[in-house]
N, C-alpha and C positions, 0 to 999 in steps of 0.2 A: 655653555650648555643652554639649550632651550627646553622648557617644560610647559606642558599644557595641563591645566587642571579644569575638569568639568565641574563647574559650580552647581549648575542645574541642568538636567537632561530632559525635562518634561515640557509642558505647555501651560496654557491658562487653566487647565483642569486641575483642581486640587488633588494631590496625591501624597500618600505617606512615603512612597518610594522615590518620587522624582520631584525636585523643585523646578520652578520655571526657568526658562532658558537664560543661561549665562555661562561664559567660559573665560578662563584667565590664562594669559600667556606670560611667562616669566623668562627673561633673557637678558644677560649681561647687566644685571642689577635693575632692569626696567620691568615694571609690572603694568600689564595691559588688561583691561576688563572689556570683553565684548558682550554687550547687552547686560541688562540688570533687572531681571524679573523681581517682583515682590518677594522678599525673603533673602535676597542676595547677600545683604550685609551679614545676616546670621550665618549663612553658608560659608562666607569668607572666614568667619571666626572658626567654624568647624574645620576648614581647610588650613588653618594656621597662617592665613594671609592678612596682615593688618590692613584695614581699609585706608589708613593714612599712607600706605605704601603705593597706592594706585597713582600711576603717572598719566595714563591715558584711559579715557572711556570712549569706546567705539560703539556706535549704535547703528544697527542694520536697518531699522525702521522704528516708527513710533507707536506701534501697537502696544496696548497696555501691558501685555505679558513680556515685553522686551524693555520697557522704560519705567516699569512700576516702581523701582527703587531709586530712581534718579533724584526725586525731591527728598526722600528720606536720607539719601547720601549727602546732599547739600546741607540739609538740616543738621546732620550729625557732624559735619565739618565745622559748624558754627557753635554748637552747644554741648557737644560731648566732652566731659572732663577728660583731660589727658591727651586730647588731639593736638599734636605738635608739628604737623606738617607746615613748612614755611614757603614751599615752592608751589607754583600753580599746577593745577591739573588741566590737561587739554582734552576737550571733548571733540571727537570727530563724528559728524553726522551729515545727512543730506541737507541740501539747501531747504530752508523752511524750519530748521530746528530752533533757530533763535526766536522766531515768531511763536513756535510751540512753547518754548520756555517762558516767553513773555506772558502768554496766556496763563501758565501755571503761577507765575508771580502775581498776576492780576487776581487769581483766585486765593492764593495763600498769603499774599502780602509780603512784608519784609522777612518773614520766616523762611521764604524760599529764595531769598537773595543771597548769593554767595558773598563772603567777605571780599573787600576790594583786592584785586590782583590774584585771587585764588582760583579762578575758573576762567579758562580761555576756550571759547567755542569757535571751532573752525568748520565752516559749512562747505560741503563738497557738491559739485554739480552732479545732477542725476542724468544728464543727457549724454554723457561721454565717460570714457575711462579716464582716470586721473592717476598721477603719481606724486606723492608728497615726500619730500626729504625731511625726515625727523631724526637727525643724527643721534645715534649711529644706525637708525632704522630707515628703511624705505617702506612706505605704505602705499599700496596700489588699490584702486577701487574700480568696480564696474557696477552699473545698474543691473538689477535682477527683476524678475517678473513676479511681483507679489503686490506691491503698492507703488504709487508714484514716487515715494521717498525711499524705496528699498535699495540697499547696497550690499555687495559682497566685498570682503577685504582680503588682501594678500599682504602679509607682513614678512618682509625680508630682514632676517636677523643678523647681528654682527658675526655670528659663527657660520654664516652662509646658508642656514636653513631657511626655507620658505614655508609658511603656514597659511592656509586659506580658510576663511570662515564664510560659508555660503549665505548665512542669514536665511530667512524664509524665501522660498522661490519655487516656481514651476521650472520645468526643464528649460535651461537658458544656455544657448550657445555662448553668450557673453561670459558665463561662469567657466565654461570649458577653457576659453582663452585665458582668463585670469589665472586659472589653476595649473597651467602648463608646467609639467615637471616639478610640481611642488612636492616637498618632502612629506607633507601631511595636509589632508583636507578634512576639516570638521564640517560635516554636511548634514543639513536637516533631512529628516525622513519621517514626516509626521504621521504617515498612515501606512498600514500593511498593504501588500499587493492585493488588488481587487477591492480596496476600500478608499479610493482616491478622495482627497479633500481639495477643492479648488485653491490654487495658490501655493500648493505644497508638492513635495516629491514622494514617490513610493520607492521601495528598495531597488527595483530594476533600473529606474531612472537615475538614482544616485550612483549606482554601479556604472551605468553607461557614461555619465559625466566623468567619473573617476578614470574609467578606461580611456576615453577619448582625450582626456587631459594628460594622461600618463603620470598621475600622482603616485607616489611611492607607498602611501599608507592612507587608509580611509577610516574615519570615525563617524558613525551615524549617531544622530542625537535628535532632540526635539520631538520626543515620542508622545503621541496621545495614548491614553491608557490601553486601548485595544491592541496596540503594538506588542504589549507584553504577553498577549495570548496567541501570537502568530509568529511564524518563521520569517524573519527578516533577512537572515544571512543567505539562504539558498537562492532566492531570486536576485539578490545583489551580486552574489558570486557567479551567477550565470553570465553576468556582463563583465565583471571585474575580477581579475585573477590575483590581485595583490592582497595584502593583509587588511582585514576588515574587523573593526572593534565596535561593539554596541556600547554606547556611553552609559555610565552609571554615575550618579552624583558622587562627587569627591574623588573620582578616578583621576590618576595622575599618569601622564605619558611623557617620558623623557626622550628627546631626539638626540641621538649621538652619531 
């Protein structure tokens, strides 16, 4: 069984309704966290997902609203009473993440240094599509059109399900190719129709990507506050005829 948990469905804008962007995928005893906005650790507690259970941290890019909880996570693995994980956590991120982390360690000192053997960072090229064998998973990536370090991820699970995470992006043919025939795409939709924000999608574009990719199910997420005052479903469904869900914090979706 593969399960998706929306940890945070919002953006950098503080909101009582929506935490910053983060999504969890659970499959075959493996726990994957995609992005970690500030507050993610507390949201994981609310979702009943122990932070020591995280096996992979996937970062779509290094904007503060996507990596804000990375250093608090590392800090918590070192100093929180009762933390008992003994196997390393693997971080997947675009090439340049190691240098980014080094700058954070320069700023925070040894407090931000993971214990030996507990953090494995794998950098991914941003100029091409990639495929990584992480048995029993296959993780595929493609660059997207947001920042020079932006990636989308496709996770192919042991049960045969494929889940795609768009990250932040403008309309990207590369994302359509990555998402071909996926069982689910978790797609950013930061702004309502007619209120475009550079570097992000509006509902009709998210729907067009889902339609052209032939995905079986679509979840829209990463909403700025004005999204809650507009109809996102109608313009999306004009392009895409499949099931569309508007993400809410702590929402759970099981793929069967």
